[in-house]
C-alpha positions as CSV (number, residue, x, y, z in Angstrom):
1,M,87.2,176.3,107.6
2,S,86.0,173.7,110.0
3,D,89.2,174.4,112.1
4,I,87.9,178.0,112.7
5,K,84.5,176.9,113.9
6,N,86.1,174.5,116.4
7,S,88.8,176.8,117.5
8,D,89.6,177.4,121.2
9,A,90.1,181.1,120.4
10,P,88.4,183.4,122.9
11,I,85.3,185.3,122.0
12,N,86.1,188.1,124.5
13,T,89.3,190.1,124.9
14,I,92.0,188.4,127.0
15,T,95.5,189.3,128.1
16,I,98.3,187.3,126.5
17,D,101.9,187.2,127.7
18,K,104.0,189.2,125.2
19,N,106.8,186.7,125.6
20,K,104.6,183.9,124.2
21,I,103.7,186.1,121.2
22,D,107.3,187.0,120.2
23,E,109.0,183.7,121.2
24,P,108.9,182.1,117.7
25,T,110.4,185.1,116.0
26,G,112.3,186.9,118.8
27,N,110.7,190.2,117.6
28,I,107.2,191.4,118.7
29,Y,106.7,193.5,115.6
30,E,107.5,190.7,113.2
31,A,105.1,188.4,115.2
32,I,102.3,191.0,115.1
33,S,102.9,191.5,111.4
34,I,102.6,187.7,110.7
35,I,99.5,187.4,112.9
36,S,97.9,190.4,111.2
37,K,98.4,188.9,107.8
38,R,96.9,185.6,109.0
39,A,93.9,187.5,110.4
40,T,93.3,189.1,107.1
41,Q,93.4,185.7,105.4
42,I,90.9,184.3,107.9
43,N,88.6,187.3,107.5
44,G,88.6,186.8,103.8
45,D,87.8,183.1,104.2
46,I,85.0,183.7,106.6
47,K,83.5,186.5,104.4
48,K,83.6,184.3,101.3
49,E,82.0,181.3,103.1
50,L,79.3,183.6,104.7
51,L,78.4,185.2,101.4
52,E,78.1,181.7,99.7
53,K,75.8,180.5,102.4
54,L,73.7,183.6,102.3
55,D,73.4,183.4,98.6
56,E,71.9,179.9,98.9
57,F,68.9,181.4,100.6
58,A,68.7,184.6,98.6
59,T,65.3,185.5,97.0
60,Y,65.5,187.9,94.1
61,N,62.6,190.2,93.3
62,D,62.2,192.7,90.5
63,S,60.7,195.3,92.9
64,L,63.2,197.4,94.8
65,E,60.6,198.2,97.4
66,E,60.1,194.6,98.4
67,I,62.7,193.4,100.9
68,F,62.3,190.0,102.4
69,E,64.2,189.0,105.4
70,N,64.8,185.3,105.0
71,K,64.8,183.4,108.4
72,E,67.6,181.1,107.2
73,Q,69.8,184.0,106.3
74,I,69.3,185.6,109.7
75,E,70.2,182.3,111.4
76,V,73.4,181.9,109.3
77,S,74.3,185.5,110.0
78,K,73.8,185.0,113.8
79,F,76.0,181.9,113.7
80,Y,78.9,183.8,112.1
81,E,78.5,186.7,114.5
82,K,79.1,184.4,117.4
83,L,82.4,183.0,116.0
84,P,85.6,184.4,117.5
85,K,86.9,187.4,115.6
86,P,89.6,186.8,112.9
87,H,92.3,188.5,115.0
88,A,91.5,186.2,117.9
89,L,91.6,183.1,115.6
90,A,95.0,184.2,114.2
91,V,96.5,184.7,117.6
92,Q,95.3,181.3,118.8
93,E,96.7,179.7,115.6
94,W,100.0,181.5,116.3
95,L,100.2,180.3,119.9
96,E,99.4,176.8,118.8
97,E,102.2,177.0,116.2
98,K,99.8,176.4,113.3
99,V,100.9,179.4,111.3
100,Y,103.6,178.8,108.7
101,Y,105.9,181.8,108.1
102,R,109.4,182.5,106.7
103,N,111.7,185.5,106.7
104,T,112.6,186.3,103.1
105,A,115.2,188.8,104.3
106,D,117.1,185.9,106.0
107,E,116.8,183.8,102.8
108,A,118.3,186.7,100.7
109,L,121.3,186.9,103.1
110,E,122.0,183.2,102.7
111,E,122.2,183.4,98.9
């Protein structure tokens, strides 16, 4: 997860050359599909880590009317809100050739 926090992925929307995206696969749709699946994985990892950190600071009360906003929880949430979005992280990993993928259809043809 530390890779994600130190990523060069942009926080704002940027334009990326389509040819750089589809270069590894030769097919833009296949590349987008791979990036999408990686973004889903990243999102799950971030969500899991965030919930674990928030749970460390959780205060449980018997009364439903009492809701305490824990300062530490707010700070943790703000930190995660400032991270690049999962799709931006996935695109950055793709462009840096850090995403492993394989085409199972090609493997089936070889057999």
